[in-house]
N, C-alpha and C positions, 0 to 999 in steps of 0.2 A: 296793194297787190290784187291782181285780178286773175283767178284761175281760168286757164284756157284749154287744158288737156290733162288727161290722166294716162296712166300706163298700166299694163297687166301685172306689174310688180307692186302696185299700190302707191306709186308716186304721183305727184301732181306738178304740172308746169304752170308757172304764174308769169304774167306780164307785170313788171315793176315800174314804179314811178308814175308821174302824171301822164295822162293821155293827151298828147299834143297832136292835132291833126297833121298827118303826114310824117310825124316824128317817130323815130324808133324807140322802143322800150326794151330794156334788158329782160331776159328770160331767166327765171330762177326755177330750179328743180328741187323739190323736197321728196325724200323717200319715206317709206313706212317705218324706217328704223331710227328716225330722228336726225337725219343728216340733210344738209342742203348745200347747194352751190349755184352760183351764176353759171350758166352754160352757154349763153349767147348774148350778143349785143342787140339782137332784134329777133322777131318771130321768123323772118326769112332765114336768118342765120341759124336758128334752132332747127328749122326744117332741113336745111343743108346738112347740119350736124347729124340728124337722125338718118338721113339718106346716105351720106358719104362715110359715116363712121358709126355703124350700128353698135359697136362695142365701146362707145364713149364712156359708159359707166366704169369699165375696166381701166380706161385711161386715167380717170380720177383716182382710182385705187392704186396707181403706180405702174401699171403695165405699159410698155412701150413696144414699138415694132422691133422685131417681127412677131413677137409673142402676142401683141395686142389683138390682132385680128385673125390669127392663124386658124383657130377653131372655127370661127365664123366662115372664113373663106373655104375651109375644108368642106363644110356643110353646104355652102352656097358659092360654088366656083363661078357662077354667072354674075356675081355681085357687081363687078365693074361695068358690065353692059347694062344691067338693071339700074344701077346708080345713075349712069349717064342719061338713060331714058327718062327716069323719074325727075332728075334735075331739069331736063329740057321741058318735060310736060308741065312742071310747076313754074316754068320760066325763071328758074334760079340759075345763076352763073355756074359754069363747070367748076368742080372742086376736087382736089385730090386729098387723100387721107392725111399726108403730112401738113398740108395747109390748114385743114379743118382741125387737126390735132393741136397745132400751134395756137390757133384762135381760141380753142376750148381751154387750153391750159392758161393762156394769158387772161382770159375772162374769169376763169375759176379762181385765179390768184387774187382777184379784186374782191371776192366775196366778203372776207373778214375786214380788210382795211376800209372798204367803202360802206360797211354797215349793212350788208344784205342778209345776215343770218336772222331769220325770223324767230320770234318767241311768242308764247301765249301769255298775254297780260294776266296778272294776278295769280299765276301758277308758279310754284317753286320749281326750280330745275327744269324749266320749260323751253330753254333756248336750244335751237338746233345746233348740231356740230358740223364743221366744214367737211365736205366730202373729199376734197383734194388732199391726197396723201403726199407729203414731201418725199422726193426720191432719196434713197439711202446713198450716203457718200461712198 
């Protein structure tokens, strides 16, 4: 795992797996509370996630549209235009919230089965917990 970014909430973004020239590496996010999740299949996809779905943390906690982004959009009504400008500036493909949300949830669901929950060697109870909350039936 290679740390590539932090966030103001105390979390860290990591590239996972071997670095293969030109090959994508999954992105794992760990928070300051001992939780972790795969969030994207590549760094480009993680950037798209951050730009298109700024409330992605809430999606992993079980929130879904319309509640998912309502507070953010109330505070940032220009988000769709800003999102499109940022994606174009970063030379990332256009993306909608539903598309990005679907990719996030599919990727996050792989965290545990694919063995991406980190732990600190030689420390008891040091394994991270998955961030993705299952939806209530």
